[in-house]
C-alpha positions as CSV (number, residue, x, y, z in Angstrom):
1,M,189.2,-1.1,-64.9
2,N,188.8,-4.6,-66.3
3,T,188.7,-7.1,-63.5
4,G,187.7,-10.0,-65.7
5,E,189.4,-12.3,-68.2
6,P,190.9,-11.4,-71.6
7,E,188.8,-10.7,-74.6
8,G,187.7,-13.8,-76.5
9,L,186.9,-15.7,-73.2
10,R,185.2,-19.0,-73.8
11,L,183.8,-20.8,-70.8
12,S,185.9,-23.9,-70.4
13,R,184.4,-27.1,-69.2
14,L,184.9,-27.3,-65.5
15,R,186.2,-30.8,-65.3
16,K,184.7,-32.5,-62.2
17,L,183.4,-29.1,-61.4
18,D,186.9,-27.7,-60.8
19,T,186.3,-24.1,-59.5
20,S,189.6,-22.6,-60.7
21,R,188.8,-19.5,-62.6
22,I,191.5,-16.8,-63.0
23,G,194.8,-16.0,-61.5
24,T,193.6,-13.4,-59.0
25,R,190.3,-13.5,-57.3
26,V,187.7,-11.2,-58.9
27,Q,186.2,-8.7,-56.5
28,P,183.0,-7.0,-57.9
29,R,182.7,-3.4,-57.2
30,I,179.0,-3.8,-56.4
31,K,177.7,-7.0,-54.8
32,P,175.6,-8.9,-57.3
33,R,171.9,-9.5,-56.4
34,G,170.2,-12.8,-56.2
35,V,173.2,-15.1,-56.9
36,P,172.3,-18.7,-56.0
37,P,174.5,-20.0,-53.1
38,A,176.0,-22.7,-55.4
39,L,177.3,-20.0,-57.8
40,R,178.6,-17.4,-55.4
41,D,182.2,-18.7,-55.7
42,R,182.0,-19.2,-59.4
43,L,182.6,-15.6,-60.5
44,L,184.1,-15.5,-64.0
45,Y,184.2,-11.8,-64.6
46,S,183.3,-8.4,-63.1
47,T,183.7,-5.0,-64.7
48,V,182.3,-1.5,-64.4
49,E,183.3,-0.7,-68.0
50,V,180.6,-1.1,-70.6
51,K,182.9,-1.9,-73.5
52,V,184.7,-4.5,-71.5
53,A,181.4,-6.0,-70.5
54,E,180.4,-6.2,-74.2
55,S,183.7,-8.1,-74.9
56,L,183.5,-10.5,-72.0
57,G,179.8,-11.0,-72.5
58,R,180.3,-12.5,-76.0
59,S,180.9,-15.9,-74.5
60,V,177.3,-15.7,-73.2
61,L,175.3,-13.5,-75.6
62,G,177.4,-13.5,-78.7
63,R,178.5,-10.3,-80.4
64,H,176.3,-7.5,-79.1
65,R,176.0,-3.8,-78.3
66,L,175.4,-2.9,-74.6
67,S,173.9,0.4,-73.5
68,V,173.2,1.7,-70.0
69,L,169.9,3.3,-69.8
70,A,169.9,6.5,-67.7
71,D,167.6,6.1,-64.7
72,G,166.0,3.1,-66.4
73,L,164.0,5.5,-68.5
74,G,165.3,4.6,-71.9
75,A,168.0,7.3,-72.5
76,D,171.5,6.2,-73.1
77,G,173.9,6.7,-70.2
78,P,177.6,7.3,-70.5
79,A,179.6,4.9,-72.8
80,G,182.3,4.1,-70.2
81,A,182.0,3.4,-66.5
82,T,178.8,4.5,-64.7
83,E,178.0,5.0,-61.1
84,E,175.7,2.0,-60.8
85,F,176.7,-0.2,-63.7
86,C,178.7,-3.3,-62.8
87,A,178.5,-6.4,-65.0
88,T,179.1,-9.7,-63.2
89,W,178.8,-13.3,-64.6
90,H,178.9,-16.3,-62.3
91,A,178.7,-19.7,-64.1
92,V,179.5,-23.4,-64.1
93,R,179.7,-25.4,-67.4
94,F,179.0,-29.1,-67.1
95,R,179.1,-30.7,-70.6
96,D,176.2,-29.5,-72.7
97,V,174.6,-27.2,-70.0
98,V,175.7,-24.0,-68.5
99,L,174.2,-22.7,-65.3
100,G,174.9,-19.0,-64.8
101,H,173.9,-15.8,-63.1
102,L,174.1,-12.4,-65.0
103,D,173.7,-9.0,-63.3
104,Y,174.4,-5.5,-64.7
105,G,173.6,-3.5,-61.6
106,A,171.7,-1.0,-63.7
107,A,169.0,-0.7,-66.4
108,V,170.6,-1.9,-69.7
109,E,169.8,-2.7,-73.3
110,V,171.5,-5.5,-75.1
111,V,171.2,-5.6,-78.9
112,A,172.7,-8.6,-80.8
113,E,172.7,-9.3,-84.5
114,H,171.5,-12.8,-83.9
115,P,170.1,-14.7,-80.9
116,P,172.6,-17.1,-79.2
117,N,173.2,-20.4,-81.1
118,D,172.1,-22.5,-78.1
119,W,168.9,-22.6,-76.1
120,M,169.0,-20.0,-73.3
121,L,166.3,-19.8,-70.6
122,I,166.2,-16.3,-69.0
123,M,164.9,-16.6,-65.5
124,P,165.1,-13.3,-63.5
125,T,165.6,-13.7,-59.8
126,N,164.2,-10.2,-59.4
127,G,163.0,-7.4,-61.7
128,S,162.1,-8.2,-65.3
129,V,163.8,-8.7,-68.7
130,T,162.0,-7.9,-72.0
131,A,163.3,-10.2,-74.7
132,T,162.5,-9.3,-78.3
133,T,163.1,-11.2,-81.5
134,P,161.6,-10.7,-85.0
135,V,159.0,-13.4,-83.9
136,G,157.8,-11.4,-80.9
137,T,158.4,-10.0,-77.4
138,T,158.4,-11.9,-74.1
139,V,158.6,-10.3,-70.6
140,A,160.5,-12.5,-68.3
141,S,160.0,-12.2,-64.5
142,P,160.5,-14.4,-61.4
143,I,157.4,-16.3,-62.4
144,C,157.8,-16.4,-66.2
145,A,161.0,-17.4,-68.1
146,A,161.9,-16.3,-71.6
147,L,163.2,-18.8,-74.1
148,P,164.1,-17.2,-77.4
149,A,164.7,-19.5,-80.4
150,P,168.4,-20.0,-80.9
151,G,170.3,-18.9,-84.0
152,G,167.4,-17.3,-85.8
153,P,167.4,-14.0,-87.7
154,G,168.2,-10.9,-85.7
155,P,168.1,-8.5,-84.1
156,F,167.9,-10.0,-80.6
157,T,167.2,-7.4,-77.9
158,L,167.2,-7.7,-74.1
159,R,166.0,-4.7,-71.9
160,C,166.7,-5.2,-68.2
161,E,165.2,-3.1,-65.4
162,P,167.5,-1.5,-62.9
163,S,166.6,-4.1,-60.2
164,T,167.1,-7.1,-62.5
165,S,169.4,-10.0,-62.0
166,Q,168.9,-13.2,-64.0
167,L,169.6,-16.9,-63.8
168,L,170.5,-18.2,-67.3
169,V,170.3,-21.9,-68.2
170,I,172.1,-22.5,-71.5
171,I,171.6,-25.9,-73.3
172,D,173.6,-27.0,-76.3
173,H,171.2,-27.0,-79.3
174,Q,172.5,-30.2,-80.9
175,A,172.5,-32.0,-77.6
176,L,168.8,-31.1,-76.9
177,V,167.7,-32.1,-80.3
178,A,169.5,-35.4,-80.1
179,H,167.9,-36.0,-76.7
180,L,164.5,-35.3,-78.1
181,R,165.1,-37.8,-81.0
182,R,165.9,-40.5,-78.4
183,L,162.8,-39.7,-76.4
184,L,160.6,-39.9,-79.5
185,G,162.4,-42.9,-81.0
186,R,162.6,-41.2,-84.4
187,S,164.0,-38.3,-86.3
188,L,162.3,-34.9,-86.1
189,D,159.7,-33.9,-88.7
190,E,160.4,-30.2,-88.2
191,P,162.7,-28.0,-86.2
192,L,162.1,-27.9,-82.4
193,V,160.2,-24.7,-81.5
194,F,159.3,-23.8,-77.9
195,D,156.7,-21.2,-76.8
196,P,158.8,-18.1,-76.1
197,G,157.4,-17.7,-72.6
198,M,157.5,-20.3,-69.8
199,N,155.0,-19.9,-67.0
200,L,156.9,-21.1,-63.9
201,A,153.8,-21.0,-61.7
202,V,151.7,-23.6,-63.5
203,G,151.8,-27.3,-62.6
204,R,153.5,-28.5,-65.8
205,A,156.5,-26.4,-65.0
206,S,157.0,-28.3,-61.7
207,R,159.3,-30.8,-63.5
208,W,161.6,-27.9,-64.6
209,N,161.6,-26.2,-61.2
210,F,162.5,-29.5,-59.6
211,A,165.3,-30.1,-62.0
212,I,166.8,-26.7,-61.4
213,Q,166.6,-27.2,-57.6
214,M,168.3,-30.6,-58.0
215,L,171.1,-29.1,-60.1
216,H,171.6,-26.4,-57.5
217,A,171.6,-28.9,-54.6
218,E,174.2,-31.1,-56.4
219,L,176.4,-28.1,-57.0
220,L,176.1,-26.8,-53.4
221,D,177.0,-30.2,-51.8
222,P,180.8,-30.7,-52.0
223,G,180.2,-34.4,-51.4
224,S,177.7,-34.9,-54.2
225,L,178.4,-37.4,-57.0
226,I,178.9,-34.8,-59.7
227,H,181.7,-33.2,-57.7
228,Q,183.4,-36.6,-58.1
229,G,182.8,-36.5,-61.9
230,V,180.0,-39.1,-61.7
231,G,176.5,-38.7,-63.2
232,I,177.0,-35.4,-65.0
233,G,175.6,-36.8,-68.3
234,Q,172.5,-38.3,-66.5
235,L,171.9,-35.0,-64.7
236,E,172.0,-33.1,-67.9
237,E,169.6,-35.5,-69.6
238,F,167.2,-35.2,-66.7
239,L,167.3,-31.4,-67.1
240,M,166.7,-31.6,-70.8
241,S,163.8,-34.1,-70.3
242,S,162.3,-31.7,-67.7
243,L,162.4,-28.9,-70.2
244,L,160.9,-31.0,-73.0
245,F,158.1,-32.4,-70.9
246,G,157.5,-29.3,-68.8
247,H,157.4,-26.6,-71.4
248,R,155.1,-26.3,-74.4
249,S,156.7,-27.0,-77.8
250,N,155.6,-28.3,-81.2
251,Y,156.6,-31.8,-79.9
252,S,154.6,-31.7,-76.7
253,R,151.7,-33.8,-78.0
254,Q,154.0,-36.6,-79.2
255,L,155.9,-36.6,-75.9
256,E,152.6,-36.9,-74.0
257,G,152.0,-40.3,-75.5
258,V,150.4,-40.1,-78.9
259,A,150.0,-43.7,-80.3
260,R,152.9,-44.7,-82.5
261,P,152.8,-47.1,-85.4
262,V,154.5,-50.5,-85.1
263,E,157.7,-49.2,-86.7
264,H,158.1,-46.7,-83.9
265,R,157.7,-49.4,-81.2
266,V,160.3,-51.5,-82.9
267,T,162.7,-48.6,-83.0
268,R,162.1,-47.9,-79.3
269,A,162.7,-51.5,-78.4
270,A,165.9,-51.6,-80.4
271,Q,167.1,-48.4,-78.8
272,N,166.5,-49.8,-75.4
273,F,168.4,-53.0,-76.3
274,I,171.3,-51.0,-77.7
275,E,171.6,-48.9,-74.5
276,M,171.7,-52.1,-72.4
277,H,174.4,-53.8,-74.5
278,L,176.3,-50.8,-75.9
279,A,179.7,-51.8,-74.4
280,E,179.3,-55.3,-75.8
281,P,179.8,-56.6,-79.4
282,L,176.5,-55.7,-81.0
283,Q,175.3,-57.7,-84.0
284,I,172.1,-56.7,-85.7
285,P,170.9,-60.3,-86.4
286,L,171.3,-61.2,-82.7
287,M,169.4,-58.1,-81.7
288,A,166.6,-58.9,-84.1
289,K,166.4,-62.4,-82.7
290,A,166.2,-61.1,-79.1
291,L,163.4,-58.7,-80.1
292,G,161.5,-61.3,-82.2
293,V,161.6,-59.3,-85.4
294,S,163.6,-59.5,-88.7
295,V,166.7,-57.6,-89.5
296,R,164.8,-56.0,-92.3
297,T,162.1,-54.7,-89.9
298,I,164.7,-53.1,-87.7
299,E,166.5,-51.5,-90.6
300,T,163.3,-50.2,-92.1
301,A,162.2,-48.8,-88.7
302,F,165.5,-47.0,-88.2
303,R,165.4,-45.5,-91.7
304,A,161.8,-44.3,-91.3
305,D,162.1,-43.0,-87.7
306,L,165.7,-41.9,-87.3
307,G,166.9,-41.4,-90.9
308,T,169.9,-43.7,-90.2
309,T,170.9,-47.3,-90.0
310,P,171.2,-49.4,-86.8
311,T,174.9,-49.6,-87.2
312,S,175.3,-45.8,-87.6
313,Y,173.1,-45.2,-84.6
314,I,175.2,-47.6,-82.4
315,K,178.3,-45.7,-83.5
316,E,176.8,-42.4,-82.6
317,R,175.7,-43.6,-79.1
318,R,179.2,-45.0,-78.5
319,L,180.8,-41.8,-79.5
320,E,178.6,-39.9,-77.1
321,R,179.4,-42.3,-74.2
322,I,183.1,-42.0,-75.0
323,R,182.9,-38.2,-75.0
324,A,181.2,-38.4,-71.5
325,D,183.9,-40.7,-70.2
326,L,186.7,-38.7,-71.6
327,A,185.4,-35.5,-70.0
328,D,185.0,-37.3,-66.6
329,A,188.1,-39.4,-66.8
330,E,190.4,-39.8,-63.8
331,P,194.1,-38.7,-64.1
332,G,196.1,-41.4,-65.9
333,S,193.2,-42.5,-68.1
334,T,193.9,-42.9,-71.8
335,V,191.9,-42.4,-74.9
336,T,192.6,-45.9,-76.0
337,E,191.3,-47.6,-72.9
338,I,188.1,-45.5,-73.0
339,A,187.5,-46.1,-76.7
340,L,188.1,-49.9,-76.3
341,R,185.7,-49.9,-73.3
342,W,182.9,-48.9,-75.7
343,G,183.8,-51.3,-78.5
344,M,185.8,-48.9,-80.7
345,V,188.5,-51.3,-81.9
346,H,189.6,-49.4,-85.0
347,L,191.3,-46.5,-83.2
348,G,192.3,-44.5,-86.3
349,R,188.8,-44.6,-87.7
350,F,187.4,-43.8,-84.3
351,A,189.6,-40.7,-83.9
352,A,188.4,-39.4,-87.3
353,D,184.8,-40.1,-86.5
354,Y,185.1,-38.4,-83.1
355,R,186.7,-35.3,-84.6
356,A,184.0,-35.1,-87.3
357,R,181.2,-35.4,-84.7
358,F,182.5,-33.1,-81.9
359,G,184.9,-30.8,-83.7
360,E,188.0,-31.8,-81.6
361,A,190.3,-34.7,-81.1
362,P,189.5,-37.1,-78.3
363,S,192.8,-36.3,-76.7
364,R,191.7,-32.7,-76.4
365,T,188.5,-33.7,-74.6
366,L,190.5,-35.8,-72.2
367,R,192.8,-32.8,-71.3
368,H,190.0,-30.4,-70.5
């Protein structure tokens, strides 16, 4: 029997970490293993039916085929309910990050046409998961996470041992790339590519482990700032920075401090100035005077490093700040007051730009 939510489920943003889930409390038939304490009350679905698990699991893994492996030996089990199988998904969505725990209760194989569109770190709390893409195979365990490249060519396969439950950290692809651009102070020369396996036992992974512990602690404490709708964006940025600095990628060398030409230093200084004065009227000539360079130098640096103009960059950062404020807004807040707070005085143009950037009207973000 399906004890989860209807087909087509999309995880909704849990505004101020609202824990409301479904009309009746989900009671899993088999107690999930290894669920972090902060997620134990965040059960979104539980089912003992394989086809129902396929449907509900699309919100996590995309369209896929799910097979139960008899005794974990590789033979297909029954297509319907099985004695041990029970798919459970606990999760919290912040803004661009989902923290979730997935357990099938049995050995399973997941075969998807394509990898998920966002970055998904697979971190088993026990057992192991073998993740296979056309690029290669990675075995994830409690000391090694798997990070398949998002949205690439399929097929994408996960094989989970009978004893396996897994913590999943899902990060929006565009948000991570935008954050990397800000860290570098320039546009990307090539697509971001991570090593498919992340050794969680080495020193460089300590940043990532600490970020996950902090996220868990903030969720667990009902008095924390994020439960009041404060600091969610900063916490997500810290998590993304921890991944970018703590795991090997084709941009690790640049992030570790490779010397930048003068244009890059100008871009970084201008970005810092913009962040400090984003809510104020920003004029490029005044910014150039404050930085001791010419307007042409700033414009040239932005075109070379970020592939955009200073004006377009300012608008992009304001839209991102407005989105954060809309998502965290107190009851009674309006789109107009939040847009004006960040210098968007032409409201009709702002609404069109916001929809083009985020795929929804600002009023819809405010309602979530």
